[in-house]
N, C-alpha and C positions, 0 to 999 in steps of 0.2 A: 663114513656114513654117519648120519646123525644119531645121537643117543636117544633111545626112547624115554618118554617122560616117565618119571618115577612118582608114585603117590606118596604124599606126606601127610603126617598127622597135623593136629592143631595145637599150637602152643603160643602163648603170647602174654600181653599185659592188659589190664583194664585201664581205660581212660575215663576219669571221673570229671564231670562238670557240675557246677552248681550255679543257680540263679536265685532270684528272690522267690522263696517258697517252694522251689523245686530242685531236684538233682537227678542226674542221669549217669549211666555207666555204659561204656561201649567196649566190647572186646576188640583188641587190636592184635590179630594174628600175625606171626612172623611170616613174611612173604619168602618162603624158601625158594631156591632155584628149582627147576623142573627136571634136572637130569641127576642120576646118582654121582657122577664125578664133580658136578658143580656143587651139589649139596655137600659132599665130603670136603671140598676145597673151602667152602663157606664155613663149615664147622671147624676145621683146623685152624683157620685164620682167626675165628672168633675166640677159640680156646687159647690160642698162643697170646692174643691181646690181653686176655684176662689173667692167665696164669703164668707166663714167662717171668722169670726172676723172682718167683715166690716159692714157698715150701712145697706147693703142689708140683710145679715144673720148674726146677731151679736153673735152667739154661736160658741164656739171653741171646738176643740178636740172631734169631734163627730164620734162615732163608728156606722157603718151602718149594720143593719141586714134586710135582705130581708125576708118578711113574706110569709106564705103559701098563695096560690091563693085566698082563700076565705076571707082573711084579707085585710087590708089597705096594700098598696105596701111595706112600709119600717117602721122600728122603729129606731129612732135615739136616742143614749144615749150620751150626750155632757158632757162637763167638769163640768157644773153645776148640774149634776146627774138628771136633769129632763128628763122625757120620753116624746118624741114627735113622733107622728104618722105622716108620710109623704106619701101623695098620689101623683101620676104623671098623667099628662094629656098632650098628644101631641096635638099640633095645626096643624090639618091637616083634613079639612073638606072632607074627602074621600067618605063619604056617599052620597055626591052630585057630585061625580066624578068617578063613576064607579070603585071605589077602587084604582084608579091609580094616582100616583103623577104627572105623565106626562100629565094627562088630565087637570091639573089645569092651569088656565091662569096666566100670570105673572103681572097681575094687580088685584086690589080689592077696593071696597069702604070702606074707613076707618070706617064710621059709622056702616055699615053692619057687617063688620068683628068684630069690637068690640062688637057689639050685640051678635054675634055668640059665641064670647069668653066668655062673661059674662054669657050667657045662659048655656053654658056647665059647667061653674064653680058652678053656683047655682044649677045645676042638681046633680053635685057631693056633694054639701053641703047638699042637701035634702036627697041624698041617704045614706050618712054615719052619718049625725047628728053630735053630739059632743061626742067624746068617753069619757068614764069615767076615770078619773085619769090621763089624758094626753091631751097635746095640739094636735090639728089637723092642719097640714100644707099642702099646695099644691104647687107643682112644675110643671109649665107649660113649655113645651119645643117644639122646631121645629127640624126637620131633613131635611127640604127642603128650598132652597133659595126663592121659590115662596111664602113662608109664612113668611118671615121676617116682624117683626111688626114695623110699622112706629111710629114716635113720636106721632103723632096725634092719632093713634089707641090706644097707650099706655095711653094717656091723657084721652081719653074716657073710657077705662077699669078702669082706676085709679078712675075716677069720679064716675062710677056707683058702683063700689065696696065699695066706701066710704058712699054711699047713700042708699044701699039696704042691709038688714040683711042677714048675712050667718054664717056659723059655723067655719070658718077658723081663726086661729091665725095669720097666715102669708101666703101670696100668692106671688109667685116669678115666674119670666120668665128667662129661660136660652136659649140663642141662641149660638150654637157652632160656633167658628171661624175656628179652626183647631183641630187636634186630641187632643190637650192638653189644649187649651184655649178657652175662650168663654166670652160672656157678660151676667152677672147676673144683673137682674133689679128687684126692689122691686115694686110689684103692690098693696100690701096692708100689713100693715096699710098705709093708703094713705098719700102721701106728698102733695096732691093737696089742697092748701089753698085759691085759688082765688074764691071769691064769684061771680065773673062776668063771670065765665066760663059757656058757653052755649052749651051743647052738639048738640043741633039742628043746630047750625052754621056749623057743619062738615058733614051734610048729603050729600053734592056734592062733598066731598074730595075724590080723586082717587089716589091710590098709584101705581106706576110702579117699579117693582123689575127687575133689569137687570140679564139676564142669564150669570153667570160668565164664562161659557164655551165658550161664544162668545167674550170675552174680548181680545183684540190684542194691542200690543204696537204701538203707532203712533209717527211719527216724528214731532218734534216741536222745532223751534229755533236751527235747526241743530243736535238735539239730539233725540234718541229714549226715550219715556217716557210711 
């Protein structure tokens, strides 16, 4: 049976062009696949292309196998011959937004969003436990600019993941930039070493994400920019 189409958000890059006396900007959205399995395969392969062999994901030469629906999402077999199970989780609190990305505001509270993220992560950990004979990894990703994760939000998630037990060997965030590139971020194991970090200090922090479709070149110092 064919997979139903899955709605996705909007994220991508601006393409700037300039001529004599004028300039223009065009938003180039990423053409995501239309079904959930295809989107997840696309995200995994883009993440591995960016992060394999780095401090984010230090494993190289990983073959990707998409598992049946009842199993964890993917099995990775890397050059070190160890088996790693990889589960995916999209950051999009659509259950609070009538299922529509367009209903999401372009701002959020860092503390609340971080709590939402770690709550989802811990629920995944509890659901799957620790698989026998393999490591369990989690790849968190976004498909909409409204849910770009701020540095403060990442620091909060990083802190809570380091201080609360869960079953994941590694947890990563992938934010696509364009169709072929993106930003891979290590969320766990934590790099957060500060003993003075106080999550409560971020309760009032608000993040505003700009709608890239509204960006326009402006003239400054006699030039378009």
